[in-house]
Every structure is written in structure tokens, then in C-alpha cells.
DSSP file (Angstrom, degrees, kcal/mol; ACC not computed):
  #  RESIDUE AA STRUCTURE BP1 BP2  ACC     N-H-->O    O-->H-N    N-H-->O    O-->H-N    TCO  KAPPA ALPHA  PHI   PSI    X-CA   Y-CA   Z-CA
    1    1 A M              0   0    0      0, 0.0     2,-0.5     0, 0.0     0, 0.0   0.000 360.0 360.0 360.0 151.4  129.0  118.7  135.0
    2    2 A V        -     0   0    0      1,-0.1     2,-0.1     2,-0.0     0, 0.0  -0.723 360.0-126.7 -88.2 132.8  126.0  117.7  132.9
    3    3 A S     >  -     0   0    0     -2,-0.5     4,-2.1     1,-0.1     5,-0.2  -0.345  18.3-114.6 -76.8 160.1  122.7  118.6  134.3
    4    4 A I  H  > S+     0   0    0      1,-0.2     4,-2.4     2,-0.2     5,-0.2   0.865 117.8  56.1 -60.1 -36.8  119.9  116.0  134.8
    5    5 A E  H  > S+     0   0    0      1,-0.2     4,-2.3     2,-0.2    -1,-0.2   0.896 106.7  48.7 -64.3 -40.5  117.9  118.0  132.3
    6    6 A Q  H  > S+     0   0    0      2,-0.2     4,-2.4     1,-0.2    -1,-0.2   0.885 110.7  51.2 -66.9 -38.5  120.6  117.6  129.7
    7    7 A E  H  X S+     0   0    0     -4,-2.1     4,-2.5     2,-0.2    -2,-0.2   0.913 110.8  48.4 -63.9 -42.7  120.9  113.9  130.4
    8    8 A R  H  X S+     0   0    0     -4,-2.4     4,-2.8     2,-0.2    -2,-0.2   0.915 111.6  49.7 -62.8 -42.7  117.1  113.5  130.0
    9    9 A E  H  X S+     0   0    0     -4,-2.3     4,-2.3     2,-0.2    -2,-0.2   0.909 111.0  49.0 -63.9 -41.5  117.2  115.4  126.7
   10   10 A A  H  X S+     0   0    0     -4,-2.4     4,-2.1     2,-0.2    -1,-0.2   0.911 112.6  48.3 -63.7 -42.2  120.1  113.3  125.4
   11   11 A M  H  X S+     0   0    0     -4,-2.5     4,-2.5     2,-0.2    -2,-0.2   0.906 110.4  51.8 -64.3 -41.7  118.2  110.1  126.4
   12   12 A F  H  X S+     0   0    0     -4,-2.8     4,-2.4     1,-0.2    -2,-0.2   0.910 109.8  49.2 -61.4 -42.8  115.0  111.4  124.7
   13   13 A K  H  X S+     0   0    0     -4,-2.3     4,-2.4     2,-0.2    -1,-0.2   0.900 110.8  50.2 -64.2 -40.5  117.0  112.1  121.5
   14   14 A K  H  X S+     0   0    0     -4,-2.1     4,-2.5     2,-0.2    -2,-0.2   0.905 111.2  48.3 -64.9 -41.1  118.5  108.6  121.5
   15   15 A L  H  X S+     0   0    0     -4,-2.5     4,-2.8     2,-0.2    -2,-0.2   0.895 110.6  51.8 -65.5 -39.4  115.1  107.1  122.0
   16   16 A Q  H  X S+     0   0    0     -4,-2.4     4,-2.4     2,-0.2    -2,-0.2   0.921 111.0  47.7 -62.0 -43.5  113.7  109.2  119.2
   17   17 A L  H  X S+     0   0    0     -4,-2.4     4,-2.4     2,-0.2    -2,-0.2   0.923 112.8  48.3 -62.6 -45.3  116.5  108.0  116.9
   18   18 A L  H  X S+     0   0    0     -4,-2.5     4,-2.2     1,-0.2     6,-0.2   0.898 110.8  51.9 -61.7 -41.3  115.9  104.4  118.0
   19   19 A R  H  X>S+     0   0    0     -4,-2.8     5,-2.4     1,-0.2     4,-0.7   0.915 111.3  46.7 -60.7 -44.0  112.2  104.8  117.3
   20   20 A S  H  <5S+     0   0    0     -4,-2.4     3,-0.3     3,-0.2    -2,-0.2   0.886 112.1  49.9 -69.7 -37.6  112.8  106.2  113.8
   21   21 A I  H  <5S+     0   0    0     -4,-2.4    -1,-0.2     1,-0.2    -2,-0.2   0.906 119.3  36.9 -65.7 -41.5  115.4  103.4  112.9
   22   22 A T  H  <5S-     0   0    0     -4,-2.2    -1,-0.2    -5,-0.2    -2,-0.2   0.427 106.5-123.7 -92.8   0.9  113.0  100.6  114.0
   23   23 A D  T  <5 +     0   0    0     -4,-0.7     2,-0.2    -3,-0.3    -3,-0.2   0.888  52.9 168.8  57.1  41.4  109.9  102.4  112.8
   24   24 A S      < -     0   0    0     -5,-2.4    -1,-0.2    -6,-0.2     8,-0.1  -0.562  35.9-168.9 -87.6 147.5  108.5  102.1  116.3
   25   25 A H        +     0   0    0     -2,-0.2    -1,-0.1    -5,-0.0     7,-0.1   0.237  49.8 122.7-114.2   9.3  105.3  103.8  117.5
   26   26 A A        -     0   0    0      1,-0.1    -2,-0.1     5,-0.1    -7,-0.0  -0.323  44.0-164.4 -71.3 155.0  106.0  103.0  121.2
   27   27 A H        +     0   0    0     -2,-0.0     2,-0.2    -8,-0.0    -1,-0.1   0.721  62.5  72.7-112.3 -32.7  106.2  105.8  123.7
   28   28 A D  S  > S-     0   0    0      1,-0.1     4,-2.0     4,-0.0     5,-0.2  -0.569  82.7-119.0 -90.1 155.1  107.7  104.3  126.8
   29   29 A K  H  > S+     0   0    0      1,-0.2     4,-2.6    -2,-0.2     5,-0.2   0.882 109.7  53.8 -57.2 -45.2  111.4  103.4  127.0
   30   30 A E  H  > S+     0   0    0      1,-0.2     4,-2.5     2,-0.2    -1,-0.2   0.908 109.5  47.2 -61.3 -44.0  110.9   99.7  127.7
   31   31 A S  H  > S+     0   0    0      2,-0.2     4,-2.6     1,-0.2    -1,-0.2   0.887 111.7  50.9 -65.5 -39.7  108.6   99.2  124.6
   32   32 A V  H  X S+     0   0    0     -4,-2.0     4,-2.3     2,-0.2    -2,-0.2   0.929 112.4  46.4 -63.7 -44.5  111.1  101.1  122.4
   33   33 A V  H  X S+     0   0    0     -4,-2.6     4,-2.3     2,-0.2    -2,-0.2   0.901 112.4  50.6 -66.1 -40.6  114.0   98.9  123.6
   34   34 A L  H  X S+     0   0    0     -4,-2.5     4,-2.2    -5,-0.2    -2,-0.2   0.927 112.0  46.9 -62.0 -45.1  111.9   95.7  123.2
   35   35 A E  H  X S+     0   0    0     -4,-2.6     4,-2.4     1,-0.2    -2,-0.2   0.878 111.3  51.7 -65.0 -37.1  110.9   96.7  119.6
   36   36 A A  H  X S+     0   0    0     -4,-2.3     4,-2.5     2,-0.2    -1,-0.2   0.889 108.4  52.2 -65.1 -38.4  114.6   97.5  118.9
   37   37 A S  H  X S+     0   0    0     -4,-2.3     4,-2.2     2,-0.2    -2,-0.2   0.917 110.6  47.0 -63.3 -43.6  115.6   94.1  120.2
   38   38 A K  H  X S+     0   0    0     -4,-2.2     4,-2.5     2,-0.2    -2,-0.2   0.899 111.0  53.0 -63.2 -40.7  113.1   92.4  117.9
   39   39 A Y  H  X S+     0   0    0     -4,-2.4     4,-2.3     1,-0.2    -2,-0.2   0.916 109.6  47.6 -61.4 -44.4  114.3   94.5  115.0
   40   40 A I  H  X S+     0   0    0     -4,-2.5     4,-2.4     2,-0.2    -1,-0.2   0.896 110.4  52.4 -64.6 -40.3  117.9   93.5  115.6
   41   41 A K  H  X S+     0   0    0     -4,-2.2     4,-2.1     2,-0.2    -2,-0.2   0.917 109.6  49.2 -61.5 -43.4  116.8   89.9  115.9
   42   42 A D  H  X S+     0   0    0     -4,-2.5     4,-2.3     1,-0.2    -2,-0.2   0.898 110.0  51.3 -62.5 -41.3  115.0   90.1  112.5
   43   43 A L  H  X S+     0   0    0     -4,-2.3     4,-2.4     1,-0.2    -2,-0.2   0.906 108.1  52.0 -62.9 -41.1  118.1   91.7  110.9
   44   44 A K  H  X S+     0   0    0     -4,-2.4     4,-2.4     1,-0.2    -1,-0.2   0.905 109.4  49.9 -61.6 -41.2  120.3   88.9  112.2
   45   45 A Q  H  X S+     0   0    0     -4,-2.1     4,-2.5     2,-0.2    -1,-0.2   0.900 109.9  50.9 -64.1 -40.4  117.9   86.4  110.7
   46   46 A R  H  X S+     0   0    0     -4,-2.3     4,-2.5     2,-0.2    -2,-0.2   0.899 109.8  49.9 -64.0 -39.8  118.0   88.2  107.3
   47   47 A V  H  X S+     0   0    0     -4,-2.4     4,-2.6     2,-0.2    -2,-0.2   0.919 109.8  51.2 -64.1 -42.8  121.8   88.2  107.4
   48   48 A E  H  X S+     0   0    0     -4,-2.4     4,-2.2     2,-0.2    -2,-0.2   0.928 110.9  48.4 -58.9 -45.3  121.8   84.5  108.1
   49   49 A R  H  X S+     0   0    0     -4,-2.5     4,-2.4     1,-0.2    -2,-0.2   0.911 111.4  49.7 -62.2 -42.5  119.5   83.9  105.2
   50   50 A L  H  X S+     0   0    0     -4,-2.5     4,-2.3     1,-0.2    -1,-0.2   0.898 109.7  51.2 -64.2 -39.2  121.6   86.0  102.9
   51   51 A N  H  X S+     0   0    0     -4,-2.6     4,-2.4     2,-0.2    -1,-0.2   0.885 109.9  50.3 -63.8 -37.9  124.7   84.1  104.0
   52   52 A Q  H  X S+     0   0    0     -4,-2.2     4,-2.4     2,-0.2    -2,-0.2   0.901 109.1  51.6 -64.6 -40.4  122.9   80.8  103.2
   53   53 A D  H  X S+     0   0    0     -4,-2.4     4,-2.4     2,-0.2    -2,-0.2   0.900 110.2  48.8 -62.8 -40.3  122.0   82.2   99.8
   54   54 A I  H  X S+     0   0    0     -4,-2.3     4,-2.4     2,-0.2    -2,-0.2   0.918 110.2  50.9 -65.1 -42.9  125.7   83.1   99.2
   55   55 A A  H  X S+     0   0    0     -4,-2.4     4,-1.6     1,-0.2    -2,-0.2   0.895 109.7  51.3 -61.7 -39.1  126.7   79.6  100.3
   56   56 A T  H  X S+     0   0    0     -4,-2.4     4,-0.9     1,-0.2     3,-0.3   0.934 110.3  48.4 -61.4 -46.5  124.2   78.2   97.9
   57   57 A A  H >< S+     0   0    0     -4,-2.4     3,-0.5     1,-0.2    -2,-0.2   0.884 112.2  49.0 -62.9 -38.4  125.5   80.3   95.1
   58   58 A E  H 3< S+     0   0    0     -4,-2.4    -1,-0.2     1,-0.2    -2,-0.2   0.764 101.4  63.7 -73.5 -24.5  129.1   79.2   95.9
   59   59 A S  H 3< S+     0   0    0     -4,-1.6     2,-0.3    -3,-0.3    -1,-0.2   0.741  94.3  70.2 -74.8 -21.1  128.2   75.5   96.0
   60   60 A F  S << S-     0   0    0     -4,-0.9     2,-0.4    -3,-0.5     5,-0.1  -0.731  82.5-137.5 -89.7 145.3  127.3   75.6   92.3
   61   61 A T    >   -     0   0    0     -2,-0.3     3,-2.3     0, 0.0     4,-0.2  -0.869  48.7 -47.8-108.0 139.1  130.2   76.0   89.9
   62   62 A G  G >  S-     0   0    0     -2,-0.4     3,-0.8     1,-0.3    -2,-0.1  -0.120 124.2  -1.0  51.1-121.8  130.2   78.2   86.8
   63   63 A Q  G 3  S+     0   0    0      1,-0.2    21,-0.7    21,-0.0    -1,-0.3   0.489 114.4  83.3 -83.1  -3.7  127.1   77.8   84.7
   64   64 A N  G <   +     0   0    0     -3,-2.3    -1,-0.2    19,-0.1    21,-0.2   0.663  63.2 102.9 -77.8 -14.0  125.4   75.2   86.8
   65   65 A F  S <  S-     0   0    0     -3,-0.8    19,-0.1    -4,-0.2    -8,-0.1  -0.514  81.7-110.6 -71.4 131.8  123.9   77.6   89.2
   66   66 A P        -     0   0    0      0, 0.0     2,-0.5     0, 0.0    17,-0.3  -0.305  20.9-130.7 -62.0 140.6  120.2   78.1   88.5
   67   67 A T  E     -A   82   0A   0     15,-3.7    15,-2.2    -3,-0.1     2,-0.5  -0.821  27.3-165.3 -87.3 128.3  119.1   81.4   87.2
   68   68 A I  E     +A   81   0A   0     -2,-0.5     2,-0.4    13,-0.2    13,-0.2  -0.974  12.1 176.7-123.4 125.9  116.2   82.6   89.3
   69   69 A R  E     -A   80   0A   0     11,-2.6    11,-3.0    -2,-0.5     2,-0.4  -0.996   3.3-176.5-126.8 132.4  113.8   85.5   88.2
   70   70 A V  E     -A   79   0A   0     -2,-0.4     2,-0.4     9,-0.2     9,-0.2  -0.995   2.7-175.2-129.4 127.1  110.8   86.5   90.2
   71   71 A E  E     -A   78   0A   0      7,-2.4     7,-2.9    -2,-0.4     2,-0.4  -0.979  21.5-133.2-123.7 132.6  108.5   89.2   89.0
   72   72 A E  E     -A   77   0A   0     -2,-0.4     2,-0.4     5,-0.2     5,-0.2  -0.702  21.7-176.7 -82.0 131.7  105.5   90.7   90.9
   73   73 A Q  E >   -A   76   0A   0      3,-3.2     3,-2.7    -2,-0.4     2,-0.3  -0.841  58.0 -71.1-132.1  95.0  102.4   90.9   88.8
   74   74 A E  T 3  S-     0   0    0     -2,-0.4    -1,-0.1     1,-0.3     0, 0.0  -0.424 118.8 -11.3  54.3-112.4   99.6   92.5   90.8
   75   75 A D  T 3  S+     0   0    0     -2,-0.3    49,-0.7    -3,-0.1    -1,-0.3   0.450 130.2  69.8 -93.0  -0.9   98.7   89.8   93.4
   76   76 A D  E <   -AB  73 123A   0     -3,-2.7    -3,-3.2    47,-0.2     2,-0.4  -0.617  68.3-136.1-115.0 170.9  100.7   87.1   91.7
   77   77 A F  E     -AB  72 122A   0     45,-2.7    45,-2.4    -5,-0.2     2,-0.6  -0.994   6.2-147.9-127.8 134.9  104.4   86.2   91.1
   78   78 A L  E     -AB  71 121A   0     -7,-2.9    -7,-2.4    -2,-0.4     2,-0.5  -0.921  24.1-169.3 -99.0 119.0  105.9   84.9   87.9
   79   79 A I  E     -AB  70 120A   0     41,-3.1    41,-2.9    -2,-0.6     2,-0.4  -0.942   8.5-176.9-117.8 125.8  108.8   82.6   89.0
   80   80 A K  E     +AB  69 119A   0    -11,-3.0   -11,-2.6    -2,-0.5     2,-0.4  -0.986   2.8 179.2-125.2 128.4  111.4   81.3   86.5
   81   81 A V  E     +AB  68 118A   0     37,-2.6    37,-2.7    -2,-0.4     2,-0.4  -0.997   8.7 171.3-127.9 129.8  114.2   78.9   87.4
   82   82 A F  E     +AB  67 117A   0    -15,-2.2   -15,-3.7    -2,-0.4     2,-0.3  -1.000   7.4 168.0-140.3 137.7  116.6   77.7   84.9
   83   83 A T  E     - B   0 116A   0     33,-1.9    33,-2.0    -2,-0.4   -19,-0.1  -0.986  38.8-125.3-144.2 153.2  119.8   75.6   85.0
   84   84 A T  S    S+     0   0    0    -21,-0.7     2,-0.3    -2,-0.3   -20,-0.1   0.410  91.2  60.0 -80.4   4.2  121.9   74.0   82.3
   85   85 A R  S    S-     0   0    0    -21,-0.2     2,-0.5    31,-0.1    31,-0.3  -0.919  92.4-101.4-128.6 158.7  121.8   70.6   84.0
   86   86 A N        -     0   0    0     28,-0.5     2,-0.8    -2,-0.3    30,-0.1  -0.663  31.4-162.9 -76.4 123.8  119.0   68.2   85.0
   87   87 A C    >   -     0   0    0     -2,-0.5     3,-2.2    -4,-0.1     4,-0.4  -0.752  12.0-150.7-112.8  82.4  118.5   68.6   88.7
   88   88 A Q  T 3  S+     0   0    0     -2,-0.8    28,-0.0     1,-0.3    -2,-0.0  -0.311  79.1   9.7 -59.6 124.9  116.5   65.5   89.7
   89   89 A G  T 3> S+     0   0    0     -2,-0.1     4,-1.1     3,-0.0     3,-0.4   0.296  91.8 114.5  91.5  -8.4  114.3   66.2   92.7
   90   90 A L  H <>  +     0   0    0     -3,-2.2     4,-2.2     1,-0.2     3,-0.2   0.872  68.2  62.7 -62.8 -37.6  114.8   70.0   92.7
   91   91 A L  H  > S+     0   0    0     -4,-0.4     4,-2.7     1,-0.2    -1,-0.2   0.886  99.3  54.8 -56.3 -41.1  111.1   70.6   91.8
   92   92 A V  H  > S+     0   0    0     -3,-0.4     4,-2.2     1,-0.2    -1,-0.2   0.913 108.9  47.6 -60.1 -43.7  110.0   69.0   95.0
   93   93 A F  H  X S+     0   0    0     -4,-1.1     4,-1.9    -3,-0.2    -1,-0.2   0.873 111.7  49.8 -68.0 -37.3  112.2   71.3   97.1
   94   94 A I  H  X S+     0   0    0     -4,-2.2     4,-2.2     2,-0.2    -2,-0.2   0.922 111.4  48.7 -67.1 -42.8  111.0   74.4   95.3
   95   95 A L  H  X S+     0   0    0     -4,-2.7     4,-2.2     1,-0.2    -2,-0.2   0.876 109.9  52.1 -65.4 -36.2  107.4   73.5   95.7
   96   96 A E  H  X S+     0   0    0     -4,-2.2     4,-2.4    -5,-0.2    -1,-0.2   0.888 108.0  52.4 -64.4 -37.9  108.0   72.8   99.4
   97   97 A A  H  X S+     0   0    0     -4,-1.9     4,-1.7     2,-0.2    -2,-0.2   0.909 108.1  50.8 -63.5 -42.0  109.6   76.3   99.7
   98   98 A F  H  X>S+     0   0    0     -4,-2.2     5,-3.0     1,-0.2     4,-0.8   0.926 110.0  50.5 -58.5 -44.2  106.4   77.8   98.0
   99   99 A E  H ><5S+     0   0    0     -4,-2.2     3,-0.7     1,-0.2    -2,-0.2   0.897 106.5  53.9 -63.2 -41.8  104.3   76.0  100.6
  100  100 A E  H 3<5S+     0   0    0     -4,-2.4    -1,-0.2     1,-0.3    -2,-0.2   0.864 111.2  46.7 -59.6 -36.0  106.4   77.3  103.5
  101  101 A L  H 3<5S-     0   0    0     -4,-1.7    -1,-0.3    -5,-0.2    -2,-0.2   0.603 118.9-111.9 -82.5 -12.2  105.8   80.8  102.2
  102  102 A G  T <<5 +     0   0    0     -4,-0.8    23,-3.3    -3,-0.7    24,-0.4   0.801  65.1 149.3  84.2  30.6  102.1   80.2  101.7
  103  103 A L  E   < -C  124   0A   0     -5,-3.0     2,-0.5    21,-0.2    -1,-0.3  -0.805  34.2-153.5 -99.1 139.7  102.2   80.4   98.0
  104  104 A E  E     -C  123   0A   0     19,-3.6    19,-2.4    -2,-0.4     2,-0.5  -0.947  17.9-128.7-111.3 128.4   99.8   78.5   95.8
  105  105 A V  E     +C  122   0A   0     -2,-0.5    17,-0.3    17,-0.2     3,-0.1  -0.651  25.9 178.5 -78.9 121.3  100.9   77.5   92.3
  106  106 A L  E    S-     0   0A   0     15,-3.1     2,-0.3    -2,-0.5    16,-0.2   0.815  70.3  -2.0 -89.0 -36.1   98.2   78.6   89.8
  107  107 A Q  E     -C  121   0A   0     14,-1.5    14,-3.0     2,-0.0    -1,-0.4  -0.982  66.9-179.2-156.4 142.6  100.0   77.4   86.7
  108  108 A A  E     -C  120   0A   0     -2,-0.3     2,-0.4    12,-0.2    12,-0.2  -0.998  16.4-162.0-149.6 145.8  103.4   75.9   85.9
  109  109 A T  E     -C  119   0A   0     10,-2.6    10,-2.5    -2,-0.3     2,-0.4  -0.999  21.8-177.5-123.7 128.2  105.4   74.7   83.0
  110  110 A I  E     -C  118   0A   0     -2,-0.4     2,-0.4     8,-0.2     8,-0.2  -0.983  13.6-179.0-132.6 137.1  108.3   72.3   83.9
  111  111 A S  E     +C  117   0A   0      6,-2.5     6,-2.8    -2,-0.4    -2,-0.0  -0.994  10.3 164.2-133.6 128.7  111.0   70.7   81.7
  112  112 A T        +     0   0    0     -2,-0.4     4,-0.1     4,-0.2    -1,-0.1   0.010  40.2 110.7-132.0  29.9  113.6   68.4   83.3
  113  113 A S  S    S-     0   0    0      1,-0.1   -27,-0.1   -27,-0.0     3,-0.0   0.946 104.4 -23.2 -70.0 -89.1  115.1   66.6   80.3
  114  114 A D  S    S+     0   0    0    -29,-0.1   -28,-0.5   -28,-0.0     2,-0.2   0.658 139.4  30.9 -95.9 -20.0  118.7   67.8   79.9
  115  115 A T  S    S-     0   0    0    -30,-0.2     2,-0.5   -29,-0.1   -31,-0.2  -0.728  82.0-115.9-125.1 174.8  118.1   71.1   81.7
  116  116 A F  E     +B   83   0A   0    -33,-2.0   -33,-1.9   -31,-0.3     2,-0.4  -0.975  36.1 170.2-118.2 119.8  115.8   72.2   84.5
  117  117 A I  E     +BC  82 111A   0     -6,-2.8    -6,-2.5    -2,-0.5     2,-0.4  -0.992   5.5 175.2-131.2 125.8  113.3   74.8   83.6
  118  118 A L  E     +BC  81 110A   0    -37,-2.7   -37,-2.6    -2,-0.4     2,-0.4  -0.996   4.5 175.4-128.9 127.0  110.4   75.9   85.8
  119  119 A E  E     +BC  80 109A   0    -10,-2.5   -10,-2.6    -2,-0.4     2,-0.3  -0.967  19.4 166.3-129.0 115.3  108.1   78.7   84.9
  120  120 A A  E     -BC  79 108A   0    -41,-2.9   -41,-3.1    -2,-0.4     2,-0.5  -0.944  33.5-147.4-134.0 149.7  105.3   79.2   87.5
  121  121 A I  E     +BC  78 107A   0    -14,-3.0   -15,-3.1    -2,-0.3   -14,-1.5  -0.981  30.7 177.1-112.7 123.1  102.6   81.6   88.4
  122  122 A A  E     -BC  77 105A   0    -45,-2.4   -45,-2.7    -2,-0.5     2,-0.3  -0.903  12.4-167.7-128.0 154.5  101.9   81.6   92.1
  123  123 A T  E     -BC  76 104A   0    -19,-2.4   -19,-3.6    -2,-0.3     2,-0.2  -0.928  35.7 -90.5-135.6 160.2   99.7   83.6   94.4
  124  124 A R  E     - C   0 103A   0    -49,-0.7     3,-0.3    -2,-0.3   -21,-0.2  -0.534  25.0-147.3 -71.6 134.9   99.4   84.0   98.2
  125  125 A E  S    S+     0   0    0    -23,-3.3     2,-0.7     1,-0.3    -1,-0.2   0.902  95.2  38.9 -67.4 -40.7   97.0   81.5   99.8
  126  126 A N    >   +     0   0    0    -24,-0.4     3,-1.1     1,-0.1    -1,-0.3  -0.843  64.9 174.0-114.7  93.7   96.0   84.0  102.4
  127  127 A K  T 3  S+     0   0    0     -2,-0.7    -1,-0.1    -3,-0.3    -2,-0.1   0.603  76.4  64.6 -75.7 -10.5   95.8   87.5  100.8
  128  128 A E  T 3  S+     0   0    0     -3,-0.1    -1,-0.2     2,-0.0    -2,-0.0   0.576  76.3 114.3 -87.1 -10.3   94.5   88.9  104.0
  129  129 A A    <   -     0   0    0     -3,-1.1     0, 0.0     1,-0.1     0, 0.0  -0.244  66.1-137.1 -64.0 149.7   97.7   88.3  106.0
  130  130 A D  S    S+     0   0    0      2,-0.1    -1,-0.1     0, 0.0     2,-0.1   0.711  71.9 105.2 -80.4 -22.1   99.7   91.3  107.2
  131  131 A D  S    S-     0   0    0      1,-0.1     2,-0.6     2,-0.0    -2,-0.1  -0.385  70.9-131.4 -66.2 134.6  103.0   89.9  106.3
  132  132 A H        -     0   0    0     -2,-0.1     2,-0.5     5,-0.0    -1,-0.1  -0.764  22.4-171.4 -92.2 121.5  104.4   91.5  103.2
  133  133 A I        +     0   0    0     -2,-0.6     2,-0.2     4,-0.1    -9,-0.1  -0.956  12.8 168.4-112.6 122.5  105.7   89.2  100.5
  134  134 A D     >  -     0   0    0     -2,-0.5     4,-2.1   -62,-0.0     3,-0.2  -0.654  52.2 -85.7-122.6-176.9  107.6   90.7   97.6
  135  135 A D  H  > S+     0   0    0      1,-0.2     4,-2.3    -2,-0.2     5,-0.1   0.834 125.0  54.5 -61.5 -34.1  109.7   89.4   94.8
  136  136 A R  H  > S+     0   0    0      2,-0.2     4,-2.3     1,-0.2    -1,-0.2   0.907 107.9  49.3 -66.7 -40.3  112.9   89.4   96.9
  137  137 A V  H  > S+     0   0    0     -3,-0.2     4,-2.2     2,-0.2    -2,-0.2   0.928 111.7  48.7 -63.9 -44.6  111.3   87.3   99.6
  138  138 A V  H  X S+     0   0    0     -4,-2.1     4,-2.3     1,-0.2    -2,-0.2   0.918 111.1  50.5 -61.4 -43.3  110.0   84.8   97.0
  139  139 A K  H  X S+     0   0    0     -4,-2.3     4,-2.4     1,-0.2    -1,-0.2   0.903 109.7  50.6 -62.8 -41.1  113.5   84.6   95.4
  140  140 A Q  H  X S+     0   0    0     -4,-2.3     4,-2.2     2,-0.2    -1,-0.2   0.886 109.7  50.5 -62.9 -39.3  115.1   84.0   98.8
  141  141 A V  H  X S+     0   0    0     -4,-2.2     4,-2.2     2,-0.2    -2,-0.2   0.907 109.9  49.6 -66.9 -41.0  112.7   81.2   99.6
  142  142 A V  H  X S+     0   0    0     -4,-2.3     4,-2.3     1,-0.2    -2,-0.2   0.918 110.1  51.8 -62.6 -42.4  113.4   79.6   96.2
  143  143 A L  H  X S+     0   0    0     -4,-2.4     4,-2.4     1,-0.2    -2,-0.2   0.891 108.3  51.0 -60.7 -39.8  117.2   79.9   97.0
  144  144 A R  H  X S+     0   0    0     -4,-2.2     4,-2.4     2,-0.2    -1,-0.2   0.893 108.5  52.1 -65.2 -38.1  116.6   78.2  100.4
  145  145 A G  H  X S+     0   0    0     -4,-2.2     4,-2.1     2,-0.2    -2,-0.2   0.906 109.9  48.7 -61.8 -41.4  114.8   75.4   98.6
  146  146 A I  H  X S+     0   0    0     -4,-2.3     4,-2.6     2,-0.2    -2,-0.2   0.902 109.6  52.9 -64.1 -41.1  117.7   75.0   96.2
  147  147 A Q  H  X S+     0   0    0     -4,-2.4     4,-2.6     1,-0.2    -2,-0.2   0.918 108.8  49.1 -60.9 -43.8  120.1   74.9   99.2
  148  148 A K  H  X S+     0   0    0     -4,-2.4     4,-2.3     1,-0.2    -1,-0.2   0.897 110.8  50.8 -62.5 -39.4  118.0   72.2  100.9
  149  149 A W  H  X S+     0   0    0     -4,-2.1     4,-2.6     2,-0.2    -2,-0.2   0.922 110.1  49.8 -63.4 -43.3  118.2   70.2   97.6
  150  150 A I  H  X S+     0   0    0     -4,-2.6     4,-2.4     2,-0.2    -2,-0.2   0.935 111.0  48.9 -61.0 -46.4  121.9   70.7   97.4
  151  151 A E  H  X S+     0   0    0     -4,-2.6     4,-1.2     1,-0.2    -1,-0.2   0.899 113.0  47.6 -61.0 -40.7  122.3   69.4  101.0
  152  152 A G  H  X S+     0   0    0     -4,-2.3     4,-0.8     1,-0.2    -1,-0.2   0.877 111.6  50.5 -67.2 -37.5  120.2   66.4  100.3
  153  153 A S  H  < S+     0   0    0     -4,-2.6     3,-0.4     1,-0.2    -2,-0.2   0.857 107.4  53.6 -68.3 -35.8  122.1   65.7   97.1
  154  154 A E  H  < S+     0   0    0     -4,-2.4    -1,-0.2     1,-0.2    -2,-0.2   0.804 104.4  56.0 -69.0 -28.9  125.4   65.8   98.9
  155  155 A Q  H  <        0   0    0     -4,-1.2    -1,-0.2     1,-0.2    -2,-0.2   0.732 360.0 360.0 -76.1 -21.7  124.3   63.3  101.5
  156  156 A E     <        0   0    0     -4,-0.8    -1,-0.2    -3,-0.4    -2,-0.2   0.481 360.0 360.0 -77.1 360.0  123.4   60.7   98.9
């Protein structure tokens, strides 16, 4: 039989592992489990967003899918979106996505004649916020804006 001390030690090791995986600083069991639950919920949301991004990519055929590049430059982001077709109304959805993320466009060059080209420099409106925004987050938000545009275009 396993002694109570061995069971406690096994539980302690499991909590330590859970703490390290979730980057938790909690000490009591309940707090560690709550933080792990939040961590799992966040991971599920990230998976959902990635699945949406994949669906967006699949909804465009061949060369029509926009090329998106995001580069971090100190406190700003250089965002480039290009597609070989004119995507009427896409700019509005991308700007709404920036707004949702709390990005302010400092400078932009846009061409929508036969192609769609957007080159923008954006910065965080609230630089004091604790949430970390990096180039991947910005790219995901732009992809979600494109997905919303696609959904709106399909309904018309």
C-alpha cells in the first residue's frame, strides 16, 4: 500500500508540474487549479483563433489569398497586406481589427486599383497596458478582419 506521505508527495509533485506549465505563482491547491483552468481556457481560445485563420486561408483560392507581413519595430508595427485582386471594403475590416486590438495607425499607404496593397505603421494606443502584443498577435487580428470581410462578402 502507498503511504499517506507518498500520496502527499505525489500530489505535491503534480501541483509543482502544473504550476510550472501554467507559469503560476500560487501556493494553495485551489489557486493552482483555478489558474490551470484559466490557462486551458486561453489555450482553447487560441486554438479556435488558429482554426479560424486556417478557414480564412482555405476560403481564398490560389494566389488570391492576401500576403500578410507584420514586423515589430521598437514600439510600433509595420503591417503589409497584399493581394492580387481588388478587395472592396477590406480596408474597413482591417482598420476595425486594429481598433479592437487597441492599435492606432500612425501612417498608411493604400492602393486599391487592380490589387489591394496596405502598408501601415501602427502603435499601441495604451502603451502602459500589461497585455503583450507582438507581431503574431497583430497578424492574427488582421487575419480575423479578413475572415469577417470574407463572411460579409459571401452574404451579399
